[in-house]
C-alpha positions as semicolon CSV with decimal commas, in nm:
position;residue;x (nm);y (nm);z (nm)
1;X;2,074;-0,280;-0,335
2;X;1,866;-0,045;-0,546
3;X;2,002;0,296;-0,601
4;X;1,888;0,590;-0,391
5;X;1,613;0,766;-0,584
6;X;1,718;1,094;-0,743
7;X;1,445;1,272;-0,932
8;X;1,479;1,546;-1,182
9;X;1,203;1,777;-1,182
10;X;1,310;1,988;-1,488
11;X;1,044;1,859;-1,727
12;X;0,772;1,800;-1,465
13;X;0,519;2,028;-1,661
14;X;0,627;1,869;-1,994
15;X;0,641;1,540;-2,167
16;X;0,804;1,371;-1,861
17;X;0,533;1,455;-1,605
18;X;0,396;1,097;-1,591
19;X;0,745;0,927;-1,535
20;X;0,831;1,182;-1,267
21;X;0,501;1,128;-1,085
22;X;0,593;0,754;-1,098
23;X;0,930;0,796;-0,958
24;X;0,795;1,015;-0,675
25;X;0,517;0,735;-0,609
26;X;0,783;0,466;-0,599
27;X;1,012;0,685;-0,365
28;X;0,727;0,745;-0,121
29;X;0,604;0,391;-0,107
30;X;0,944;0,214;-0,097
31;X;1,194;0,462;0,054
32;X;1,019;0,741;0,236
33;X;1,305;0,967;0,103
34;X;1,420;1,101;-0,238
35;X;1,661;1,366;-0,372
36;X;1,547;1,645;-0,596
37;X;1,750;1,817;-0,865
38;X;1,625;2,099;-1,089
39;X;1,366;2,172;-0,823
40;X;1,342;2,547;-0,902
41;X;1,541;2,706;-0,610
42;X;1,833;2,918;-0,764
43;X;2,172;2,769;-0,727
44;X;2,315;3,098;-0,633
45;X;2,068;3,134;-0,324
46;X;2,184;2,768;-0,225
47;X;2,543;2,866;-0,232
48;X;2,477;3,179;-0,026
49;X;2,278;3,006;0,242
50;X;2,550;2,743;0,264
51;X;2,838;2,980;0,285
52;X;2,657;3,204;0,543
53;X;2,570;2,902;0,760
54;X;2,925;2,769;0,752
55;X;3,070;3,103;0,834
56;X;2,818;3,150;1,125
57;X;2,899;2,804;1,274
58;X;3,277;2,895;1,251
59;X;3,232;3,235;1,403
60;X;2,963;3,191;1,667
61;X;2,902;2,807;1,743
62;X;3,228;2,613;1,697
63;X;3,383;2,728;2,012
64;X;3,080;2,681;2,216
65;X;3,031;2,329;2,090
66;X;3,397;2,236;2,189
67;X;3,348;2,370;2,529
68;X;3,029;2,180;2,553
69;X;3,162;1,838;2,455
70;X;3,473;1,899;2,651
71;X;3,271;1,919;2,956
72;X;3,117;1,581;2,873
73;X;3,412;1,413;2,724
74;X;3,442;1,067;2,575
75;X;3,756;0,960;2,742
76;X;3,731;0,642;2,943
77;X;3,388;0,556;2,784
78;X;3,376;0,217;2,605
79;X;3,005;0,168;2,524
80;X;2,806;0,381;2,285
81;X;2,659;0,693;2,438
82;X;2,287;0,684;2,406
83;X;2,164;1,005;2,546
84;X;2,348;1,269;2,336
85;X;2,402;1,369;1,979
86;X;2,729;1,501;1,822
87;X;2,568;1,816;1,662
88;X;2,555;2,189;1,700
89;X;2,221;2,330;1,631
90;X;1,981;2,640;1,637
91;X;1,615;2,658;1,524
92;X;1,431;2,917;1,301
93;X;1,050;2,967;1,285
94;X;0,904;3,079;0,981
95;X;0,515;3,009;0,996
96;X;0,287;3,107;1,139
97;X;0,510;3,362;1,297
98;X;0,888;3,422;1,222
99;X;1,138;3,437;1,486
100;X;1,436;3,523;1,259
101;X;1,479;3,868;1,384
102;X;1,487;3,739;1,746
103;X;1,792;3,494;1,680
104;X;2,113;3,653;1,823
105;X;2,445;3,660;1,627
106;X;2,290;3,639;1,285
107;X;2,403;3,882;1,036
108;X;2,150;4,093;0,827
109;X;2,271;3,896;0,518
110;X;2,205;3,555;0,690
111;X;1,856;3,664;0,796
112;X;1,776;3,794;0,454
113;X;1,909;3,497;0,270
114;X;1,746;3,259;0,511
115;X;1,404;3,425;0,476
116;X;1,424;3,414;0,097
117;X;1,528;3,043;0,112
118;X;1,236;2,956;0,341
119;X;0,977;3,136;0,105
120;X;1,128;2,917;-0,184
121;X;1,115;2,600;0,033
122;X;0,757;2,672;0,131
123;X;0,647;2,700;-0,216
124;X;0,840;2,363;-0,313
125;X;0,674;2,186;-0,015
126;X;0,330;2,291;-0,103
127;X;0,388;2,181;-0,486
128;X;0,516;1,840;-0,363
129;X;0,224;1,798;-0,132
130;X;-0,004;1,855;-0,440
131;X;0,201;1,611;-0,648
132;X;0,148;1,342;-0,366
133;X;-0,222;1,420;-0,392
134;X;-0,214;1,369;-0,757
135;X;-0,055;1,033;-0,714
136;X;-0,288;0,936;-0,418
137;X;-0,591;1,036;-0,622
138;X;-0,682;1,293;-0,374
139;X;-0,822;1,637;-0,466
140;X;-0,553;1,902;-0,515
141;X;-0,487;2,098;-0,209
142;X;-0,613;1,811;0,030
143;X;-0,284;1,764;0,215
144;X;-0,228;2,146;0,260
145;X;-0,581;2,186;0,392
146;X;-0,533;1,873;0,611
147;X;-0,227;2,046;0,772
148;X;-0,386;2,407;0,778
149;X;-0,578;2,401;1,120
150;X;-0,696;2,758;1,228
151;X;-0,367;2,943;1,148
152;X;-0,198;2,772;0,872
153;X;0,093;2,517;0,888
154;X;0,393;2,518;1,114
155;X;0,714;2,569;0,895
156;X;1,051;2,587;1,066
157;X;1,434;2,503;1,010
158;X;1,674;2,318;1,212
159;X;2,031;2,451;1,130
160;X;2,277;2,185;1,223
161;X;2,641;2,127;1,199
162;X;2,805;1,791;1,268
163;X;3,168;1,858;1,366
164;X;3,462;1,597;1,349
165;X;3,415;1,345;1,618
166;X;3,729;1,166;1,772
167;X;3,539;0,859;1,857
168;X;3,255;0,811;1,606
169;X;3,202;0,466;1,731
170;X;3,080;0,584;2,067
171;X;2,837;0,859;1,957
172;X;2,591;0,929;1,672
173;X;2,572;1,272;1,503
174;X;2,204;1,221;1,554
175;X;2,037;0,893;1,688
176;X;1,796;0,708;1,481
177;X;1,438;0,839;1,454
178;X;1,154;0,920;1,232
179;X;1,040;1,274;1,190
180;X;0,716;1,372;1,363
181;X;0,556;1,616;1,119
182;X;0,451;1,642;0,746
183;X;0,726;1,670;0,472
184;X;1,100;1,767;0,534
185;X;1,319;1,951;0,277
186;X;1,707;1,927;0,355
187;X;1,977;2,119;0,204
188;X;2,293;1,911;0,301
189;X;2,656;1,929;0,277
190;X;2,776;1,816;-0,062
191;X;3,110;1,701;0,057
192;X;3,075;1,559;0,410
193;X;2,838;1,263;0,421
194;X;2,683;1,104;0,722
195;X;2,285;1,093;0,664
196;X;2,151;0,737;0,641
197;X;1,800;0,573;0,609
198;X;1,692;0,235;0,716
199;X;1,571;0,039;0,419
200;X;1,495;-0,350;0,438
201;X;1,687;-0,382;0,754
202;X;2,005;-0,209;0,622
203;X;2,137;0,153;0,664
204;X;2,160;0,314;0,332
205;X;2,372;0,646;0,279
206;X;2,182;0,948;0,134
207;X;2,435;1,062;-0,120
208;X;2,578;1,437;-0,086
209;X;2,479;1,602;-0,409
210;X;2,561;1,975;-0,491
211;X;2,249;2,185;-0,523
212;X;2,007;1,903;-0,448
213;X;1,711;1,907;-0,200
214;X;1,658;1,587;-0,006
215;X;1,297;1,514;0,074
216;X;1,161;1,270;0,344
217;X;0,820;1,202;0,479
218;X;0,712;1,253;0,842
219;X;0,478;1,048;1,070
220;X;0,177;1,263;0,984
221;X;0,179;1,170;0,607
222;X;0,193;0,802;0,705
223;X;-0,126;0,863;0,909
224;X;-0,314;1,070;0,637
225;X;-0,209;0,795;0,358
226;X;-0,302;0,518;0,612
227;X;0,042;0,368;0,567
228;X;0,045;0,374;0,173
229;X;0,350;0,619;0,238
230;X;0,565;0,570;0,546
231;X;0,787;0,774;0,752
232;X;1,139;0,621;0,759
233;X;1,389;0,587;1,038
234;X;1,711;0,774;0,951
235;X;2,024;0,888;1,146
236;X;2,344;1,086;1,123
237;X;2,679;0,892;1,155
238;X;2,962;1,110;1,321
239;X;3,258;1,140;1,110
240;X;3,627;1,197;1,196
241;X;3,708;1,441;0,929
242;X;3,504;1,749;0,815
243;X;3,217;1,943;0,952
244;X;2,880;1,833;0,787
245;X;2,618;2,110;0,732
246;X;2,253;2,026;0,758
247;X;1,964;2,269;0,695
248;X;1,644;2,087;0,731
249;X;1,310;2,260;0,696
250;X;0,995;2,093;0,837
251;X;0,653;2,179;0,669
252;X;0,422;2,052;0,945
253;X;0,054;2,066;1,040
254;X;-0,080;2,352;1,261
255;X;-0,068;2,290;1,622
256;X;-0,444;2,234;1,628
257;X;-0,485;2,045;1,310
258;X;-0,676;1,730;1,352
259;X;-0,487;1,436;1,166
260;X;-0,663;1,124;1,048
261;X;-0,640;0,884;0,743
262;X;-0,796;1,041;0,429
263;X;-1,156;0,886;0,398
264;X;-1,106;0,864;0,016
265;X;-0,814;0,636;0,064
266;X;-1,010;0,398;0,301
267;X;-1,312;0,380;0,089
268;X;-1,133;0,300;-0,232
269;X;-1,257;-0,035;-0,386
270;X;-0,998;-0,318;-0,377
271;X;-0,801;-0,130;-0,131
272;X;-0,989;-0,194;0,181
273;X;-0,782;-0,207;0,486
274;X;-0,856;-0,199;0,847
275;X;-0,820;0,161;0,974
276;X;-0,513;0,130;1,181
277;X;-0,441;0,498;1,264
278;X;-0,642;0,712;1,536
279;X;-0,771;1,067;1,489
280;X;-0,555;1,318;1,693
281;X;-0,457;1,677;1,726
282;X;-0,108;1,744;1,600
283;X;0,000;1,930;1,913
284;X;-0,092;1,626;2,131
285;X;0,132;1,393;1,917
286;X;0,419;1,655;1,931
287;X;0,393;1,650;2,314
288;X;0,426;1,265;2,307
289;X;0,701;1,283;2,045
290;X;0,918;1,513;2,260
291;X;0,974;1,224;2,511
292;X;0,979;0,943;2,260
293;X;1,155;1,071;1,959
294;X;1,426;0,820;1,953
295;X;1,194;0,526;2,013
296;X;0,998;0,328;1,755
297;X;0,690;0,516;1,617
298;X;0,443;0,248;1,644
299;X;0,384;0,283;2,026
300;X;0,343;0,654;1,962
301;X;0,054;0,599;1,728
302;X;-0,096;0,327;1,976
303;X;-0,059;0,590;2,260
304;X;-0,242;0,831;2,046
305;X;-0,540;0,586;2,013
306;X;-0,560;0,598;2,385
307;X;-0,548;0,967;2,421
308;X;-0,793;1,026;2,131
309;X;-1,113;1,209;2,235
310;X;-1,286;1,173;1,894
């Protein structure tokens, strides 16, 4: 099995740009995931966000989680539980409007650090989208514009902790799925593993690495690139030891953005391919995804074709 792609952005604007772009292209075409180092986000900020997230979980969420799972219980169950995930989560919205001030139990330090981190991630996401444009032969800014809609992109963060599980063979930390949106940037625990992606029929570990940002592509980039890049199924395995932290930020299209394959990719000579993806409004896709998240993505695309009014 090939090594999981780890890409060093340090010399992106120097002599290694061509090599780095090739690494990103290979990762997008063959993995749907890659891990970035020297991505420009200060390590001190990453350490602060990690510390505050873990403190918040221990102080405000750990006991709630224990009470919740105790009420459901895994005693007497012999087959895998298919309708729950072994995770403790809350969600932050950054764009188009922030809800950070409305989330209870967050310290001012946490709010401030999270806001700064989100701004850095937004910038990195947009830089990555432009690198994808460069690789795809699309004009700079094409993907950001495709996501923009009338109010700009949706950008939010799922803050999750995956506590120790006494029976990991019975329940997943997070069941297998692809992500619905655009590009996802993840700060994950550097000690407790658990994230896996499906490649060539095998589950592959995404290696924990200090100060890295894991990137994966969502369903909308698969549509816009007409399957040149693919969203990839992934899951979180429950562990018996250690709580795994996961801070996943989703740079998604605006609710009213109209998503469809980039015409330039369909028209390119020598790359003619039947147009397999419909044109649809992102909000309609999300409505469908909410009920079908843990099922294969292909029927979702087919269903959108039936719903499309374009």
